[in-house]
C-alpha positions in Angstrom: -37.6 91.4 118.9 -37.4 92.3 122.6 -39.6 89.6 123.6 -37.7 86.9 121.9 -34.7 88.5 123.6 -36.0 88.2 127.0 -37.8 84.9 126.9 -35.2 82.7 125.0 -32.3 83.0 127.7 -34.6 82.0 130.5 -35.8 78.8 128.6 -32.0 77.9 127.9 -31.3 78.3 131.6 -34.2 76.2 132.5 -33.1 73.6 130.2 -29.3 73.6 131.3 -30.1 73.8 134.8 -32.5 70.2 134.2 -30.1 68.3 132.2 -27.4 69.5 135.1 -29.8 68.1 137.6 -30.3 64.8 136.0 -26.5 64.6 135.1 -26.2 64.6 138.8 -28.7 62.1 139.1 -26.9 59.8 136.8 -23.7 60.0 138.6 -25.6 59.8 142.3 -26.9 56.3 141.0 -23.8 55.1 139.2 -21.7 55.3 142.1 -24.5 53.6 144.5 -25.0 51.0 142.4 -21.5 50.3 141.5 -20.5 50.2 145.3 -23.4 47.9 145.6 -22.2 45.9 143.2 -18.6 45.8 144.4 -19.9 44.4 148.1 -22.4 42.2 146.5 -19.8 40.2 144.6 -17.5 40.5 147.6 -19.9 38.3 149.8 -20.8 36.1 146.7 -17.6 35.0 145.8 -16.9 34.3 149.7 -20.3 32.4 149.7 -19.4 30.0 147.2 -16.5 28.9 149.2 -18.2 28.3 152.3 -21.0 26.5 150.7 -18.2 24.1 149.2 -16.7 23.7 152.6 -19.9 22.6 153.7 -20.7 20.4 151.0 -17.4 18.6 151.5 -18.2 18.2 155.3 -21.4 16.5 153.8 -19.4 13.9 151.6 -16.8 13.3 154.5 -19.8 12.2 157.1 -21.2 10.2 154.0 -18.0 8.3 153.3 -17.3 10.5 150.1 -20.9 10.3 148.6 -21.6 13.7 147.2 -24.8 15.4 147.8 -25.2 15.4 143.6 -26.2 11.5 143.9 -27.8 11.7 147.9 -30.6 14.2 147.4 -30.6 17.2 149.5 -28.5 16.2 152.6 -26.5 19.5 152.3 -29.6 21.5 154.0 -28.7 19.7 157.4 -25.2 21.1 157.7 -25.0 24.4 159.2 -22.0 25.4 157.4 -23.8 25.4 154.0 -26.4 27.3 155.6 -23.7 30.5 156.3 -22.5 29.9 153.0 -26.2 30.3 152.1 -26.6 33.3 154.2 -23.8 35.4 152.7 -25.1 34.6 148.9 -28.5 36.0 150.0 -27.2 39.2 151.6 -25.1 39.5 148.3 -28.1 38.9 146.1 -30.0 41.4 148.2 -27.0 44.2 147.7 -27.0 43.1 143.9 -30.8 43.4 143.7 -30.5 46.8 145.2 -27.4 47.9 142.6 -29.8 46.8 139.6 -32.2 49.6 141.1 -29.7 52.3 140.9 -27.6 51.6 137.9 -27.9 49.7 134.4 -27.8 45.9 134.3 -25.1 46.2 131.8 -22.9 48.0 134.3 -23.8 46.1 137.3 -23.3 42.4 135.6 -19.9 42.6 134.3 -18.7 43.6 137.7 -19.3 39.7 138.6 -16.1 39.0 137.4 -14.9 40.3 140.7 -16.7 37.2 142.6 -14.5 35.2 140.1 -11.4 36.8 141.6 -12.5 36.3 145.1 -13.5 32.9 144.6 -10.2 31.9 142.5 -8.1 33.4 145.4 -10.0 31.9 148.8 -10.5 28.3 147.0 -6.7 28.3 146.7 -6.4 29.1 150.3 -9.3 27.2 152.1 -10.1 24.5 149.7 -6.2 23.9 148.7 -7.5 24.2 144.8 -4.7 25.0 142.9 -4.2 28.3 141.5 -0.9 28.4 139.1 0.4 31.4 137.5 -1.7 31.3 134.5 -4.9 31.2 136.7 -3.3 34.2 138.4 -2.7 35.8 134.9 -5.9 34.7 134.1 -7.8 36.6 136.9 -5.9 39.3 136.0 -7.5 39.5 132.3 -10.8 39.0 134.0 -10.6 42.4 136.0 -9.1 44.3 133.2 -12.1 42.8 130.5 -14.4 43.9 133.2 -13.2 47.2 133.4 -13.5 48.1 129.8 -17.0 46.9 129.5 -17.9 48.8 132.8 -16.3 52.0 131.2 -18.1 51.5 127.8 -21.3 50.0 129.0 -24.1 50.8 127.1 -27.2 53.5 128.6 -29.9 51.8 129.5 -33.2 53.1 128.2 -34.9 54.6 131.6 -38.0 52.6 132.5 -39.6 55.0 135.4 -43.2 53.2 136.0 -45.0 49.4 135.8 -46.6 50.6 132.9 -43.4 51.4 130.9 -41.9 48.3 131.9 -45.3 46.1 131.1 -45.2 48.2 127.5 -41.7 47.0 126.9 -42.2 43.3 127.7 -45.1 43.0 125.4 -43.0 43.8 122.4 -42.9 40.5 120.1 -39.0 39.9 119.8 -38.8 40.2 123.3 -41.7 37.4 123.7 -40.3 35.2 121.1 -36.3 35.9 122.7 -37.9 34.7 126.1 -39.9 31.7 125.1 -36.6 30.3 122.8 -34.5 30.8 126.4 -37.4 29.3 128.6 -37.5 26.6 125.8 -33.6 25.6 125.8 -33.5 25.8 129.5 -36.5 23.2 129.8 -34.6 20.9 127.4 -31.6 21.1 129.2 -33.6 20.5 132.8 -35.6 17.7 131.5 -33.3 15.9 129.0 -29.8 16.8 129.1 -29.1 17.4 133.4 -30.0 14.1 134.2 -28.0 12.5 131.8 -25.0 14.5 131.4 -25.0 16.9 134.3 -22.4 15.0 136.3 -20.4 14.9 133.6 -20.3 18.3 131.9 -20.1 21.6 133.8 -21.6 23.7 130.9 -25.1 21.6 131.1 -25.8 22.7 134.8 -24.2 26.4 134.2 -26.4 27.0 131.0 -29.5 26.4 133.3 -28.2 28.9 135.9 -27.1 31.4 132.9 -30.5 31.6 131.4 -32.7 31.6 134.5 -30.6 34.4 135.8 -30.9 36.5 133.2 -34.8 36.3 133.7 -34.0 36.9 137.4 -32.1 40.0 136.5 -35.5 41.4 134.4 -37.5 40.4 137.4 -35.6 42.2 139.9 -35.2 45.3 137.5 -39.1 45.0 137.5 -39.4 44.5 141.0 -37.0 47.6 141.6 -39.3 50.0 139.8 -42.4 48.8 141.7 -40.3 49.5 144.8 -39.0 53.1 143.7 -42.5 53.9 142.5 -44.3 52.9 145.6 -41.5 54.9 147.7 -42.2 58.0 145.6 -46.3 57.6 146.6 -47.3 55.4 143.8 -48.4 52.4 145.0 -47.3 49.4 143.0 -48.0 46.6 145.4 -51.6 46.6 144.1 -50.7 46.1 140.7 -50.3 42.3 139.3 -47.6 42.8 137.2 -45.5 43.6 140.5 -46.2 40.0 141.6 -45.6 38.7 138.4 -41.9 40.1 138.6 -41.7 38.8 142.2 -42.9 35.5 141.7 -40.2 35.0 138.3 -37.3 36.2 140.6 -38.1 33.8 143.5 -39.1 30.6 141.2 -35.5 31.5 138.9 -33.5 31.8 142.4 -34.6 28.7 143.8 -34.4 26.6 140.3 -30.7 28.4 139.9 -29.6 27.3 143.6 -30.4 23.9 143.0 -28.4 23.2 139.9 -25.5 25.8 141.5 -25.4 23.2 144.6 -25.0 20.2 142.0 -22.3 21.7 140.1 -20.1 22.7 143.5 -20.6 19.3 144.7 -19.7 17.7 141.4 -17.0 20.0 140.1 -14.0 22.4 141.1 -15.1 25.4 142.3 -12.3 27.4 140.3 -14.1 25.8 137.3 -18.0 26.6 138.1 -17.5 30.1 139.2 -16.2 31.8 135.9 -17.9 29.6 133.4 -21.5 30.6 135.5 -19.9 34.3 135.2 -19.7 34.2 131.6 -22.8 32.5 130.5 -24.7 34.4 133.3 -23.2 37.9 131.7 -23.8 36.8 128.2 -27.7 36.0 128.8 -28.2 39.1 130.7 -26.7 41.2 128.6 -28.4 40.0 125.4 -31.8 39.7 127.5 -31.5 43.6 128.3 -30.1 44.5 125.2 -33.8 43.0 123.7 -35.8 44.6 126.6 -34.1 48.2 126.8 -32.4 48.4 123.7 -29.4 49.4 125.5 -26.8 49.5 122.5 -29.0 51.6 120.0 -27.8 54.9 121.5 -24.0 53.7 121.3 -21.4 54.7 118.8 -19.5 52.0 117.1 -16.2 52.5 119.1 -18.0 51.6 122.3 -20.0 48.7 121.2 -16.7 47.4 119.8 -14.9 48.0 123.3 -17.5 46.6 125.6 -17.6 43.4 123.5 -13.5 43.4 123.3 -13.9 43.6 126.9 -16.1 40.8 127.4 -13.7 38.6 124.8 -10.7 39.6 127.0 -13.1 37.9 130.3 -14.0 34.8 128.2 -9.9 34.5 127.4 -9.2 34.7 131.0 -11.7 32.1 131.8 -10.6 29.9 129.2 -6.9 30.1 130.5 -8.2 29.7 134.0 -9.9 26.4 132.9 -7.4 25.0 130.6 -4.5 25.0 132.7 -5.9 24.9 135.8 -4.2 21.3 136.7 -0.8 22.0 135.6 2.0 22.7 138.4 3.0 25.8 136.6 5.2 28.5 138.6 7.4 31.3 138.0 10.3 29.0 138.6 9.6 26.0 136.4 8.1 28.0 133.8 11.3 28.9 131.8 12.3 25.3 132.1 9.3 23.0 131.9 9.9 22.2 128.0 13.5 22.3 128.0 13.4 19.5 130.9 11.0 17.4 128.8 13.1 17.5 125.7 16.4 16.7 127.6 14.2 13.6 129.4 13.5 12.3 126.0 16.8 12.7 124.4 18.8 10.7 127.4 16.4 7.4 127.5 17.1 4.4 125.0 15.4 1.5 124.4 16.8 -1.8 123.8 15.0 -4.4 121.9 16.2 -7.7 121.0 19.9 -6.8 121.5 19.7 -3.3 119.5 19.7 0.1 120.6 17.0 1.7 119.2 15.9 5.5 119.1 12.7 5.8 121.1 10.2 7.4 118.5 11.6 4.7 116.1 10.9 1.7 118.9 7.4 2.9 119.0 6.7 3.0 115.5 8.2 -0.3 114.9 6.2 -1.4 118.0 2.8 -0.3 116.3 3.6 -1.8 112.7 5.3 -5.2 113.4 6.4 -6.0 116.9 4.7 -8.8 118.6 3.7 -9.0 122.4 6.7 -11.4 122.9 8.7 -8.9 121.5 7.4 -6.4 124.0 8.5 -8.6 126.9 12.4 -8.3 125.7 12.2 -4.5 125.8 14.9 -3.0 128.4 14.7 0.7 129.2 18.3 1.8 129.6 18.7 5.6 131.3 22.3 7.4 130.4 
């Protein structure tokens, strides 16, 4: 009895101390990753604006011919390279953030780049950001906050051997091959025909390849962490596979992102990029690291509810971006339209007709000669 009484407290003390140390390390890593992600998105968001300014300068020099239709002329523009430098620095910070914090924490913070881009585009690019756009940005922030608070805890992978074991799981291989097949279909078949018409084509490619970039970054980060601790991993072939994935995917992403920025409004490209990128990263991370397996149902529901809020904000931002809506005209807009319709009469063949009545008759029976006799009168 005396043996048990003296031994048990010491074991409990060691366990509690160890758990406390792990908890402190998790908190430390959380704040480092969180801070790096904040600064990363600030640089990344501003880089889109500077690159767009550079692309506009190229189009102006080439008499309106966009780089999307003129090869890679933007590579000669110094302002584009300034934006590219800002993006590279932001991506480096983002890469470091993935080393310290889970992908499901870092990725949702990408909504901040949407806010930075939307605000800066309205200032420097004179792109419209109406009251609904501002509310949409607020929804993105709220949704991202909910996602971060309820983000799943990533299964800890401390070595390249553990990482290699996870990527060899059949379900992960099948999912990766599926995503890769979809990306190739978009790149080879859909992008040449529909890329210049529909923004989703280019951004779907960027989102899919972006998810591979994040997973490659996680692997490279683990290799760097092990090497710093004295376990050399740059003699491991798997380290270079991860590096190759990161470099190849980033180069292809940048190509299609530049095409999107050259062809479409920045306030449209960046939010859609965020939604698709976040969706693919979270899904791929969930398959690889089993992120959601250790969460209760409340956190899972809250996480996806936050994502739905962000998607709703993106939808509003895109749907009403071209409308001139402000706090001053918002209450009167609908009323003015009604009053305008009621004050218009149409004189057809000498008779006053109701507007809707006249249009209905013209569709059904009026000839072209009768249309010439229409006279619009306003009270």
